[in-house]
C-alpha positions in Angstrom: 106.6 80.7 122.0 105.3 81.3 118.8 107.8 82.6 116.0 107.5 83.2 112.3 110.0 84.1 109.9 110.1 87.7 109.0 108.3 88.7 105.7 107.9 92.0 103.9 104.7 93.6 104.1 103.8 96.0 101.0 100.5 98.0 101.2 99.7 100.6 98.5 97.1 102.4 96.3 97.4 104.2 93.1 93.9 106.3 92.6 92.5 108.3 89.9 92.6 111.5 92.0 94.9 114.2 92.2 97.4 114.2 95.0 100.0 111.6 96.2 100.1 108.1 96.2 101.8 106.0 98.8 103.6 102.9 99.1 104.3 101.8 102.7 106.9 99.2 103.4 107.6 97.0 106.7 108.4 93.6 108.0 105.9 91.2 109.7 106.7 90.2 113.4 106.0 87.0 115.3 102.4 86.1 117.0 103.5 87.2 120.4 105.2 90.8 119.4 103.5 94.2 119.4 101.6 94.8 116.2 104.2 97.6 115.2 105.7 96.6 111.9 109.4 97.3 111.5 109.9 100.0 108.4 111.8 98.9 105.6 114.0 101.7 104.3 116.1 102.5 101.3 114.1 100.5 98.9 113.9 101.1 94.9 110.3 101.7 94.4 108.6 102.4 90.9 105.2 102.4 89.3 104.9 101.9 85.4 101.6 101.8 83.4 101.2 99.3 80.6 101.3 102.2 78.2 104.8 103.1 79.5 104.1 105.6 82.2 106.7 105.4 85.1 107.1 107.1 88.4 109.9 106.6 90.8 108.7 107.1 94.4 110.5 109.1 97.0 110.9 107.9 100.6 109.5 110.9 102.7 109.8 108.8 106.2 111.1 105.7 107.3 109.1 102.8 105.4 106.6 105.3 103.5 107.1 106.1 99.7 105.3 108.6 97.6 104.7 109.8 94.1 102.7 112.7 92.8 103.5 112.6 89.2 101.3 109.8 88.3 97.2 109.9 88.5 95.8 106.7 87.6 93.7 106.0 84.4 90.9 103.6 84.1 91.4 100.9 81.9 95.3 100.6 82.5 97.5 98.1 84.2 100.0 99.4 86.7 103.0 97.4 87.9 104.7 98.2 91.1 108.1 97.0 91.5 110.0 97.0 94.7 113.5 96.3 95.2 115.3 96.2 98.8 118.0 93.7 100.6 118.7 92.3 97.1 115.1 90.8 96.3 112.5 92.1 93.9 108.9 92.2 94.7 106.4 93.1 91.9 102.2 93.4 91.8 100.0 94.2 88.7 96.5 95.9 89.4 93.9 97.2 86.7 92.3 100.3 87.4 88.4 99.8 87.0 86.0 102.3 85.8 84.7 104.3 88.6 81.3 104.6 90.0 79.5 107.5 91.0 77.5 107.7 94.2 74.1 109.0 93.7 72.9 110.2 97.0 74.0 109.4 101.3 71.7 110.0 103.9 70.7 108.6 107.5 68.3 106.0 108.6 67.1 104.6 112.0 68.5 101.2 112.9 66.1 98.5 113.4 67.9 97.6 116.4 68.3 100.2 119.1 68.6 104.1 118.1 71.7 103.9 116.2 72.1 106.1 112.9 73.1 103.9 109.8 74.7 106.0 107.0 73.5 104.6 103.7 74.4 105.7 100.1 72.8 104.7 96.8 74.5 103.8 93.8 74.0 101.9 90.1 76.1 99.2 89.5 77.3 99.3 85.9 75.5 96.5 83.5 77.5 93.9 81.6 80.6 94.0 83.6 81.6 92.4 86.9 82.7 94.8 89.8 84.4 94.8 92.9 84.0 97.4 95.7 85.7 98.4 98.9 84.0 101.0 101.0 85.8 103.3 103.3 84.5 105.2 106.1 85.6 108.6 107.4 84.3 110.8 110.4 86.2 114.3 110.8 88.1 113.6 108.2 89.5 110.5 110.3 89.7 107.0 108.8 87.6 104.1 110.6 89.8 101.2 110.9 87.2 98.9 109.3 85.8 98.7 106.0 83.8 96.4 103.7 84.2 94.8 100.4 81.8 92.9 97.8 81.2 92.1 94.4 78.1 92.4 92.3 77.2 89.1 91.8 73.6 89.5 93.1 73.2 93.2 92.1 74.7 93.4 88.5 73.0 96.4 86.5 71.0 97.3 89.6 70.4 100.6 91.8 71.7 99.3 95.4 71.2 100.8 98.8 74.5 100.0 101.0 74.3 100.9 104.8 77.1 100.8 106.9 77.1 99.8 110.5 79.1 101.8 112.6 81.6 100.0 114.7 83.5 101.4 118.0 86.7 99.5 117.3 90.7 101.1 117.5 89.2 104.4 119.4 87.2 105.0 115.9 85.3 108.1 116.3 81.6 107.9 117.3 78.9 109.4 115.2 77.4 113.0 116.8 75.4 115.7 115.8 77.3 118.2 113.6 79.9 115.4 112.6 81.0 115.3 109.0 80.9 111.9 107.2 82.4 111.2 104.2 82.0 107.9 102.2 84.8 106.7 99.5 83.4 104.1 97.1 86.8 102.4 95.7 86.2 100.4 92.6 88.9 97.7 92.7 90.0 94.7 90.8 89.6 91.2 91.7 93.1 90.2 92.7 92.7 93.5 95.4 89.0 92.1 96.2 90.5 88.9 97.2 93.0 90.2 99.5 90.5 92.3 101.5 87.9 89.6 101.3 90.6 87.3 103.2 92.4 89.9 105.3 89.4 90.8 107.3 87.7 94.3 107.8 90.5 96.1 109.2 92.8 95.0 106.3 95.1 93.3 108.7 98.5 91.8 107.5 98.9 88.8 109.6 101.8 86.4 109.5 99.6 83.4 110.5 99.3 80.2 108.0 96.1 81.8 106.9 97.6 85.0 105.1 95.5 86.7 102.8 95.4 86.2 99.1 98.4 88.9 98.2 98.7 90.2 94.4 102.4 90.6 95.6 105.4 88.0 94.2 108.1 86.5 95.9 106.5 85.7 99.1 105.7 89.3 100.3 102.3 89.9 102.2 99.9 92.9 101.4 98.8 94.2 98.3 99.2 97.0 95.5 95.9 98.7 94.5 94.9 100.5 91.7 91.4 102.0 92.1 89.2 104.4 91.1 87.4 106.5 93.7 84.3 108.5 94.2 83.6 110.3 97.5 80.4 111.6 99.2 80.1 113.4 102.5 77.4 114.8 104.8 76.7 116.2 108.0 75.2 114.3 111.0 71.7 115.7 111.6 
């Protein structure tokens, strides 16, 4: 029987859009248990910026903490503080400038008849940028996402294609479906988390845990990101 000591798992974003921001707090489970992470309730959760803005999050359901009083601003550093069961966990993330999406369109795959979703954007010059790409079909977020840095595209126009994956009952691309793409600009610490977590952002309690920006042995991440969206209809 494989067993591990249970660890706090913290996952959450603060973005530059209007609307609530959410922090989810749970506990890890053993390898041979179902991937249902027990919620951590009753935590004291705050987010503070480097210019003094502070938000106290409210627990709206077990393990889900939200605020709608703090809208992220590019260039500012935000610190998450979680106090639970006598321990404090923190993480800091600096929100990058947003990168606009210029266009979205469909292309035929070189392999079979599958449609590929492609977006065009211009990577900013004279800065190092990190990205996370998220897909939605009919407002349902697909479980998989991709991350990349701008090592080979710095300052260039770039076309990024999404290869549709059918995993965890993800919806398929059918004519008339609405497809939305989120381009998240993330900092290096968050990029390293998602790069090492795998394409579904899993929070494993294995010896090869993803690189986290959280302190005190917590798993997961805190992501201060700027987001730009674009949507289209499948022909």
